[in-house]
N, C-alpha and C positions, 0 to 999 in steps of 0.2 A: 504493499499498500505504498510506503515510503518511496521507495522507488519509482514509483509511477507518477508519485505526486512532485518528485522532485525532475522527474521526466518534462510533465507541461511545465515547471516554473521555467526550467530551462528552454525549454520551445516557446514559453510567448517571451522570455527574455531576448531567445535569439532572434523571433518577429518584430522584437519592440526595436535594438538594436539596430536592423536590416530596413527597419520603413526610416530610421531618423540616418542610418547613411544615405539611402534612393533619395531621401529630403535633402538633403545638405550637398550629394552629388549633383539636384537638379539644380539649387537655386548660384553653384560654383560657377563663377569665367575663366576661373584657370583650370581646366580639364586637364588639360598636356601636363600642366606641373605637379598637377594632384599626382596623375598613373607615374609618374617621373620620379617623384619621390618613392611613389612607392615601390618602384623597381629597383631603386636604390636602395634601399629600405631591405628587400627580398634581396639582395649581391650582399648589406654590409652584414645580414642573419647568414648567409650560407658563408663568407668569409669567416665569420665568430666562430661560425660551428666548427669548419676545419682549423683556427690558428689552437679553438678547444681541445680536438681530437688529436695534433701534435705534441702539445704541452704534455695531455694525458698522454700518450702512448712514452716519452721520457720518463729512463728508470729513476727513480726515488722524487720526481716533481713534485705529482701529487701531493703524496704524505707532504713533504716541505711545505705545501702553501695549504695543508686542510691544519699541519701544526700551528703556521703565522695565525688562521682564521680561528681557530682556538685561541688562540691566546688575545691577542684582539675582541674577540668577542667576551675575555678573562678581563681584558682592562678598562670596554667599555663600561663590562657590568660594577664594575671598580669605582669607577669613577663617577657614576653617571645614578645608577641604580638603587645601591648598598646601602646608602644611607635616606632618609627620611629631606634633608634639605637640597640634595644634591636633587631628589627625583623632584622638587620641586621645583629648582631652575633648570630642567631639562623640559617638564613639562609646559611651564612660561616659552622657554625658548621653542621648540612646539609652536603653542597659541601664534604665537606672536609671527614667525616662519607663515602658517598657514594664513592667517588676517591677509599676511603682505600679500601672498602670493593670490588666494582671492579676495 
């Protein structure tokens, strides 16, 4: 029952996104520029995928990068999440940034 509800919700969301994209496409005057950006984005994704596969196939590099990620995550938690004043400062910074963006 939950799976069917999730599938229906996904279909509704997909149809909503498709309708929005169609509407924006019809409003746009720069259709060639949009297509060009889409193609370049796809090429960028393929290039990034190839680069990541090449780095992943090197011996020891993925393990070192994983260790660096774990250490950085631990440092972030220690600096920003461990103590209450630091959490409040992080929340304030994130709120200011979101308000500036939106």
